VOKOL-129055 format. One record per residue (C-alpha): residue in one letter; x, y, z. Coordinates in steps of 0.5 Angstrom, whole numbers, plus 500, padded with zeros to 3 digits. Example, Ala and Ser with C-alpha at 12.3 -4.5 7.8 and 13.67 -1.06 7.14 Angstrom:
2
<'A' <525 491 516>>
<'S' <527 498 514>>
***
This chain:
262
<'M' <042 384 612>>
<'H' <043 381 619>>
<'F' <047 375 621>>
<'D' <042 369 621>>
<'Q' <040 372 614>>
<'L' <048 371 612>>
<'L' <048 364 614>>
<'D' <041 362 611>>
<'T' <044 364 604>>
<'V' <050 359 606>>
<'S' <045 354 607>>
<'K' <042 355 601>>
<'S' <048 355 596>>
<'H' <055 355 596>>
<'T' <056 359 590>>
<'D' <056 367 588>>
<'L' <055 369 595>>
<'T' <056 376 597>>
<'F' <055 380 604>>
<'P' <054 387 605>>
<'A' <059 392 607>>
<'N' <056 393 614>>
<'W' <060 387 616>>
<'C' <067 389 614>>
<'Q' <073 391 618>>
<'G' <076 396 613>>
<'R' <076 393 606>>
<'T' <075 386 608>>
<'A' <070 382 612>>
<'F' <071 381 619>>
<'G' <074 374 621>>
<'G' <068 372 625>>
<'I' <063 372 619>>
<'S' <068 369 615>>
<'A' <069 363 620>>
<'A' <062 363 621>>
<'M' <060 362 614>>
<'L' <065 356 613>>
<'Y' <063 353 619>>
<'T' <055 353 617>>
<'A' <057 350 610>>
<'M' <061 345 614>>
<'R' <056 344 619>>
<'N' <050 342 614>>
<'K' <055 337 610>>
<'I' <056 333 617>>
<'A' <051 328 620>>
<'S' <048 332 626>>
<'D' <050 327 631>>
<'R' <057 329 630>>
<'E' <059 336 634>>
<'I' <064 341 633>>
<'L' <071 340 637>>
<'S' <075 345 634>>
<'L' <076 349 628>>
<'S' <082 352 625>>
<'T' <082 358 620>>
<'N' <087 362 616>>
<'F' <085 369 613>>
<'V' <089 368 607>>
<'G' <087 374 603>>
<'P' <082 380 603>>
<'L' <074 378 602>>
<'I' <071 384 599>>
<'A' <064 386 600>>
<'D' <058 386 595>>
<'T' <063 381 590>>
<'P' <061 374 589>>
<'F' <065 369 592>>
<'D' <064 361 593>>
<'I' <065 356 598>>
<'S' <068 349 597>>
<'L' <068 343 602>>
<'T' <073 337 602>>
<'I' <072 331 607>>
<'L' <079 329 608>>
<'R' <077 323 613>>
<'E' <071 320 616>>
<'G' <071 315 621>>
<'K' <067 311 626>>
<'N' <067 317 631>>
<'T' <070 323 627>>
<'T' <070 327 621>>
<'Q' <076 332 619>>
<'I' <073 337 613>>
<'E' <076 343 610>>
<'A' <073 349 607>>
<'R' <075 354 603>>
<'I' <072 361 601>>
<'T' <075 363 594>>
<'Q' <074 370 591>>
<'H' <076 372 584>>
<'E' <079 365 583>>
<'K' <084 367 589>>
<'V' <083 363 596>>
<'A' <081 368 601>>
<'V' <080 364 608>>
<'I' <081 357 609>>
<'A' <078 353 615>>
<'L' <079 346 618>>
<'A' <074 343 623>>
<'C' <074 336 627>>
<'F' <067 334 628>>
<'A' <066 328 633>>
<'I' <060 323 636>>
<'K' <060 323 644>>
<'R' <063 316 646>>
<'D' <063 313 653>>
<'S' <069 314 657>>
<'N' <071 313 664>>
<'V' <076 319 664>>
<'I' <072 325 667>>
<'V' <076 331 668>>
<'E' <071 337 670>>
<'N' <073 344 668>>
<'K' <074 348 674>>
<'Q' <075 355 671>>
<'S' <070 360 672>>
<'C' <068 367 669>>
<'P' <072 373 672>>
<'L' <067 378 670>>
<'S' <062 382 674>>
<'P' <055 382 671>>
<'V' <054 386 665>>
<'N' <053 393 665>>
<'E' <048 395 659>>
<'N' <049 402 661>>
<'N' <057 402 659>>
<'L' <057 399 652>>
<'I' <061 401 646>>
<'P' <057 406 641>>
<'Y' <058 405 634>>
<'I' <061 411 631>>
<'E' <061 411 623>>
<'G' <068 412 621>>
<'I' <071 411 627>>
<'T' <069 404 630>>
<'P' <069 398 625>>
<'Q' <062 397 621>>
<'F' <060 391 623>>
<'F' <060 394 630>>
<'Q' <053 396 629>>
<'H' <051 389 629>>
<'M' <054 388 636>>
<'S' <054 390 643>>
<'F' <060 390 647>>
<'N' <061 392 655>>
<'I' <068 392 656>>
<'Q' <070 391 663>>
<'K' <078 390 663>>
<'G' <083 393 658>>
<'A' <082 399 654>>
<'M' <080 402 648>>
<'P' <084 401 641>>
<'F' <090 406 640>>
<'S' <090 409 648>>
<'K' <097 407 649>>
<'S' <096 402 654>>
<'K' <101 398 658>>
<'D' <096 392 659>>
<'G' <095 386 654>>
<'E' <089 384 657>>
<'L' <082 385 654>>
<'A' <075 382 657>>
<'G' <068 384 657>>
<'W' <061 382 655>>
<'M' <058 381 648>>
<'R' <052 379 644>>
<'L' <048 381 637>>
<'K' <044 387 637>>
<'E' <039 383 633>>
<'T' <037 377 637>>
<'P' <037 371 633>>
<'S' <032 365 634>>
<'S' <038 361 638>>
<'V' <045 362 639>>
<'T' <049 357 635>>
<'T' <056 355 634>>
<'A' <056 360 628>>
<'H' <054 366 633>>
<'I' <059 364 638>>
<'L' <065 364 632>>
<'A' <062 371 630>>
<'L' <062 374 637>>
<'T' <069 371 639>>
<'D' <073 374 633>>
<'A' <069 381 633>>
<'W' <073 384 639>>
<'P' <079 387 637>>
<'P' <086 384 638>>
<'A' <088 386 645>>
<'Q' <095 389 643>>
<'L' <091 395 639>>
<'Q' <090 398 646>>
<'M' <098 398 646>>
<'F' <098 402 640>>
<'S' <100 410 641>>
<'K' <096 412 634>>
<'P' <091 408 629>>
<'S' <095 403 626>>
<'P' <092 396 623>>
<'A' <093 389 625>>
<'S' <091 383 622>>
<'S' <089 376 625>>
<'M' <093 371 621>>
<'S' <091 364 624>>
<'W' <085 363 629>>
<'Y' <084 356 633>>
<'I' <078 355 637>>
<'E' <076 349 641>>
<'F' <069 348 644>>
<'L' <067 345 650>>
<'P' <060 341 651>>
<'H' <055 346 654>>
<'K' <048 347 656>>
<'P' <043 351 651>>
<'L' <044 358 651>>
<'A' <038 363 651>>
<'A' <037 367 645>>
<'D' <039 374 648>>
<'A' <044 371 652>>
<'W' <051 375 653>>
<'L' <057 371 653>>
<'A' <064 373 656>>
<'F' <070 374 653>>
<'D' <077 374 657>>
<'A' <083 375 653>>
<'F' <090 376 654>>
<'T' <097 377 650>>
<'H' <101 371 651>>
<'H' <107 374 647>>
<'S' <108 379 642>>
<'R' <115 381 639>>
<'D' <118 382 632>>
<'G' <111 385 629>>
<'Y' <107 378 631>>
<'A' <103 377 637>>
<'C' <100 371 640>>
<'E' <093 372 644>>
<'E' <089 367 648>>
<'A' <082 368 650>>
<'N' <076 364 654>>
<'I' <069 364 652>>
<'Y' <064 364 658>>
<'T' <056 364 659>>
<'Q' <053 369 664>>
<'S' <052 363 669>>
<'G' <060 362 669>>
<'E' <060 356 664>>
<'L' <067 355 660>>
<'I' <064 354 653>>
<'A' <070 355 648>>
<'M' <078 357 648>>
<'S' <081 361 643>>
<'R' <088 362 640>>
<'Q' <090 367 635>>
<'T' <096 370 631>>
<'V' <096 377 630>>
<'A' <100 381 625>>
<'L' <102 388 628>>
<'F' <103 394 624>>
<'D' <105 399 629>>
***
Protein backbone atom coordinates (compact mmCIF):
# COMPACT_ATOMS: atom_id res chain seq x y z
CA MET A 1 0.00 0.00 0.00
CA HIS A 2 1.55 3.30 -1.06
CA PHE A 3 1.21 6.60 0.78
CA ASP A 4 -1.71 8.08 -1.14
CA GLN A 5 -3.71 4.87 -0.65
CA LEU A 6 -3.29 5.21 3.11
CA LEU A 7 -4.56 8.78 2.97
CA ASP A 8 -7.51 7.71 0.83
CA THR A 9 -8.63 5.23 3.48
CA VAL A 10 -8.69 8.05 6.04
CA SER A 11 -10.71 10.24 3.68
CA LYS A 12 -13.33 7.50 3.32
CA SER A 13 -13.68 6.47 6.98
CA HIS A 14 -12.39 7.23 10.46
CA THR A 15 -13.16 3.82 11.95
CA ASP A 16 -11.60 0.38 11.65
CA LEU A 17 -8.57 1.75 9.85
CA THR A 18 -5.39 -0.28 9.40
CA PHE A 19 -1.98 0.07 7.80
CA PRO A 20 0.57 -2.56 6.75
CA ALA A 21 3.76 -3.36 8.64
CA ASN A 22 5.93 -1.89 5.88
CA TRP A 23 5.03 1.56 7.24
CA CYS A 24 6.44 0.73 10.68
CA GLN A 25 9.51 1.78 12.61
CA GLY A 26 10.15 -1.12 14.92
CA ARG A 27 6.81 -2.27 16.37
CA THR A 28 4.89 0.95 15.77
CA ALA A 29 3.89 3.19 12.88
CA PHE A 30 6.56 5.79 12.24
CA GLY A 31 5.42 9.16 13.51
CA GLY A 32 5.16 10.86 10.14
CA ILE A 33 2.48 8.49 8.87
CA SER A 34 0.46 8.90 12.07
CA ALA A 35 0.65 12.69 11.85
CA ALA A 36 -0.19 12.62 8.13
CA MET A 37 -3.30 10.52 8.72
CA LEU A 38 -4.49 12.81 11.53
CA TYR A 39 -3.82 15.87 9.39
CA THR A 40 -5.79 14.36 6.50
CA ALA A 41 -8.79 13.70 8.75
CA MET A 42 -8.65 17.28 10.06
CA ARG A 43 -8.11 18.80 6.61
CA ASN A 44 -11.25 17.09 5.30
CA LYS A 45 -13.34 18.62 8.10
CA ILE A 46 -12.08 22.20 7.74
CA ALA A 47 -13.26 24.69 5.10
CA SER A 48 -10.88 24.77 2.13
CA ASP A 49 -10.17 28.51 2.50
CA ARG A 50 -8.51 27.86 5.87
CA GLU A 51 -4.88 26.81 5.51
CA ILE A 52 -2.75 24.95 8.04
CA LEU A 53 -0.55 27.20 10.19
CA SER A 54 0.74 24.71 12.73
CA LEU A 55 0.42 21.13 13.91
CA SER A 56 1.44 19.81 17.32
CA THR A 57 1.61 16.03 17.73
CA ASN A 58 2.23 13.87 20.78
CA PHE A 59 3.10 10.22 20.35
CA VAL A 60 1.43 8.75 23.41
CA GLY A 61 1.79 5.03 22.76
CA PRO A 62 2.50 2.50 20.01
CA LEU A 63 0.26 2.30 16.94
CA ILE A 64 0.40 -1.32 15.81
CA ALA A 65 0.24 -2.43 12.18
CA ASP A 66 -2.54 -4.64 10.78
CA THR A 67 -4.68 -3.84 13.82
CA PRO A 68 -7.86 -1.69 13.61
CA PHE A 69 -7.78 1.83 15.00
CA ASP A 70 -10.12 4.84 14.99
CA ILE A 71 -9.66 8.58 14.47
CA SER A 72 -11.83 11.05 16.39
CA LEU A 73 -12.06 14.80 15.74
CA THR A 74 -13.09 17.66 18.00
CA ILE A 75 -13.34 21.28 16.85
CA LEU A 76 -12.22 23.21 19.92
CA ARG A 77 -13.04 26.63 18.55
CA GLU A 78 -14.04 28.05 15.20
CA GLY A 79 -13.85 31.80 14.82
CA LYS A 80 -14.11 34.27 11.97
CA ASN A 81 -10.49 33.74 10.94
CA THR A 82 -9.17 30.57 12.58
CA THR A 83 -10.16 27.04 13.54
CA GLN A 84 -8.53 25.07 16.35
CA ILE A 85 -9.08 21.31 16.06
CA GLU A 86 -7.98 18.20 17.95
CA ALA A 87 -7.56 14.72 16.46
CA ARG A 88 -6.86 11.42 18.21
CA ILE A 89 -5.95 7.93 17.15
CA THR A 90 -7.20 5.23 19.52
CA GLN A 91 -6.38 1.55 19.30
CA HIS A 92 -7.65 -1.05 21.75
CA GLU A 93 -9.46 1.84 23.51
CA LYS A 94 -6.11 3.50 24.30
CA VAL A 95 -4.87 6.80 22.88
CA ALA A 96 -1.89 6.21 20.59
CA VAL A 97 -1.42 9.64 18.99
CA ILE A 98 -2.99 13.05 19.61
CA ALA A 99 -2.66 16.20 17.52
CA LEU A 100 -3.73 19.85 17.74
CA ALA A 101 -3.85 21.99 14.61
CA CYS A 102 -4.53 25.61 13.78
CA PHE A 103 -6.09 26.49 10.41
CA ALA A 104 -6.64 30.09 9.30
CA ILE A 105 -7.80 32.21 6.39
CA LYS A 106 -5.52 34.75 4.72
CA ARG A 107 -6.06 38.35 5.91
CA ASP A 108 -4.79 41.72 4.72
CA SER A 109 -1.95 43.10 6.83
CA ASN A 110 0.59 45.88 6.48
CA VAL A 111 3.14 43.89 8.51
CA ILE A 112 5.29 42.07 5.98
CA VAL A 113 8.61 40.41 6.83
CA GLU A 114 10.09 38.34 4.03
CA ASN A 115 11.96 35.20 5.04
CA LYS A 116 15.66 35.53 4.21
CA GLN A 117 16.80 32.01 5.03
CA SER A 118 17.99 29.90 2.11
CA CYS A 119 18.68 26.23 1.70
CA PRO A 120 22.31 25.43 2.65
CA LEU A 121 22.49 22.10 0.78
CA SER A 122 24.18 21.20 -2.47
CA PRO A 123 22.04 19.81 -5.34
CA VAL A 124 20.62 16.32 -4.91
CA ASN A 125 23.05 13.48 -5.58
CA GLU A 126 20.82 10.61 -6.72
CA ASN A 127 23.86 8.33 -6.89
CA ASN A 128 24.26 8.53 -3.11
CA LEU A 129 20.95 7.40 -1.65
CA ILE A 130 20.44 5.42 1.55
CA PRO A 131 19.48 1.87 0.51
CA TYR A 132 16.67 -0.04 2.14
CA ILE A 133 18.25 -3.01 3.91
CA GLU A 134 15.77 -5.44 5.42
CA GLY A 135 16.37 -5.91 9.13
CA ILE A 136 18.75 -2.93 9.26
CA THR A 137 16.90 0.18 8.14
CA PRO A 138 13.31 0.90 9.27
CA GLN A 139 10.67 -0.82 7.17
CA PHE A 140 9.15 2.43 5.93
CA PHE A 141 12.49 3.35 4.29
CA GLN A 142 11.45 1.16 1.35
CA HIS A 143 8.92 3.88 0.44
CA MET A 144 11.31 6.85 0.63
CA SER A 145 14.55 8.16 -0.84
CA PHE A 146 17.17 10.00 1.22
CA ASN A 147 20.36 11.74 0.12
CA ILE A 148 22.39 12.61 3.24
CA GLN A 149 24.68 15.63 2.84
CA LYS A 150 25.51 16.51 6.44
CA GLY A 151 25.86 14.25 9.45
CA ALA A 152 26.38 10.50 9.61
CA MET A 153 24.54 7.21 9.71
CA PRO A 154 22.92 6.18 13.02
CA PHE A 155 25.08 4.48 15.66
CA SER A 156 28.36 5.69 14.12
CA LYS A 157 29.60 7.42 17.32
CA SER A 158 29.67 10.81 15.61
CA LYS A 159 30.40 13.95 17.61
CA ASP A 160 28.04 15.93 15.39
CA GLY A 161 24.42 16.60 16.33
CA GLU A 162 23.48 17.94 12.89
CA LEU A 163 21.79 16.04 10.07
CA ALA A 164 20.75 17.28 6.63
CA GLY A 165 19.87 16.01 3.19
CA TRP A 166 17.23 15.60 0.53
CA MET A 167 14.05 13.49 0.69
CA ARG A 168 11.11 12.37 -1.41
CA LEU A 169 8.71 9.46 -1.84
CA LYS A 170 9.90 6.71 -4.19
CA GLU A 171 6.43 6.38 -5.68
CA THR A 172 5.57 9.77 -7.12
CA PRO A 173 2.25 11.05 -5.70
CA SER A 174 -0.35 12.89 -7.76
CA SER A 175 0.72 16.06 -5.90
CA VAL A 176 2.84 16.96 -2.88
CA THR A 177 0.54 18.12 -0.08
CA THR A 178 1.04 19.04 3.57
CA ALA A 179 0.44 15.38 4.45
CA HIS A 180 3.40 14.37 2.28
CA ILE A 181 5.59 17.07 3.83
CA LEU A 182 4.68 15.78 7.31
CA ALA A 183 5.53 12.18 6.48
CA LEU A 184 8.84 13.06 4.84
CA THR A 185 9.95 15.46 7.59
CA ASP A 186 9.46 12.89 10.34
CA ALA A 187 11.01 10.09 8.30
CA TRP A 188 14.55 11.17 9.18
CA PRO A 189 16.06 9.53 12.26
CA PRO A 190 16.69 11.86 15.21
CA ALA A 191 20.01 13.59 14.65
CA GLN A 192 21.20 12.26 18.00
CA LEU A 193 21.18 8.62 16.80
CA GLN A 194 24.42 9.19 14.90
CA MET A 195 26.05 10.02 18.25
CA PHE A 196 25.21 6.58 19.70
CA SER A 197 28.07 4.08 19.86
CA LYS A 198 25.80 1.04 19.31
CA PRO A 199 22.25 0.30 18.13
CA SER A 200 19.85 1.69 20.72
CA PRO A 201 16.30 3.04 20.54
CA ALA A 202 15.12 6.62 20.51
CA SER A 203 11.53 7.80 20.50
CA SER A 204 9.90 11.06 19.40
CA MET A 205 7.65 12.21 22.22
CA SER A 206 6.29 15.48 20.88
CA TRP A 207 6.55 17.27 17.56
CA TYR A 208 5.60 20.81 16.57
CA ILE A 209 5.73 22.05 12.99
CA GLU A 210 4.79 25.40 11.45
CA PHE A 211 4.07 25.93 7.76
CA LEU A 212 4.92 28.92 5.59
CA PRO A 213 3.04 29.94 2.45
CA HIS A 214 4.83 28.57 -0.59
CA LYS A 215 4.49 27.92 -4.28
CA PRO A 216 2.91 24.62 -5.42
CA LEU A 217 5.41 21.76 -5.45
CA ALA A 218 6.08 19.45 -8.38
CA ALA A 219 4.89 15.90 -7.78
CA ASP A 220 8.44 14.52 -8.12
CA ALA A 221 10.10 17.35 -6.16
CA TRP A 222 12.86 16.72 -3.65
CA LEU A 223 12.62 18.52 -0.31
CA ALA A 224 15.58 19.52 1.85
CA PHE A 225 15.80 18.66 5.55
CA ASP A 226 18.28 20.58 7.70
CA ALA A 227 18.29 19.65 11.40
CA PHE A 228 20.45 20.35 14.43
CA THR A 229 20.36 19.27 18.06
CA HIS A 230 19.50 22.32 20.09
CA HIS A 231 20.06 20.60 23.44
CA SER A 232 20.50 17.08 24.82
CA ARG A 233 20.83 16.06 28.46
CA ASP A 234 19.39 13.57 30.98
CA GLY A 235 18.04 11.27 28.29
CA TYR A 236 16.05 13.85 26.31
CA ALA A 237 16.97 15.95 23.30
CA CYS A 238 15.46 18.94 21.55
CA GLU A 239 15.90 18.99 17.77
CA GLU A 240 15.04 21.77 15.32
CA ALA A 241 14.82 21.51 11.54
CA ASN A 242 14.01 23.62 8.50
CA ILE A 243 12.37 22.25 5.37
CA TYR A 244 13.17 23.80 1.97
CA THR A 245 12.17 23.30 -1.65
CA GLN A 246 14.73 22.58 -4.37
CA SER A 247 14.62 26.26 -5.30
CA GLY A 248 15.69 27.14 -1.74
CA GLU A 249 12.31 28.35 -0.42
CA LEU A 250 11.70 27.72 3.30
CA ILE A 251 8.31 26.01 3.66
CA ALA A 252 8.24 24.58 7.20
CA MET A 253 9.98 24.77 10.58
CA SER A 254 10.02 21.75 12.87
CA ARG A 255 10.87 21.15 16.52
CA GLN A 256 10.68 17.87 18.40
CA THR A 257 11.48 16.35 21.79
CA VAL A 258 13.21 12.96 21.61
CA ALA A 259 13.69 10.39 24.37
CA LEU A 260 17.08 8.69 24.14
CA PHE A 261 17.86 5.20 25.46
CA ASP A 262 21.59 4.87 24.91
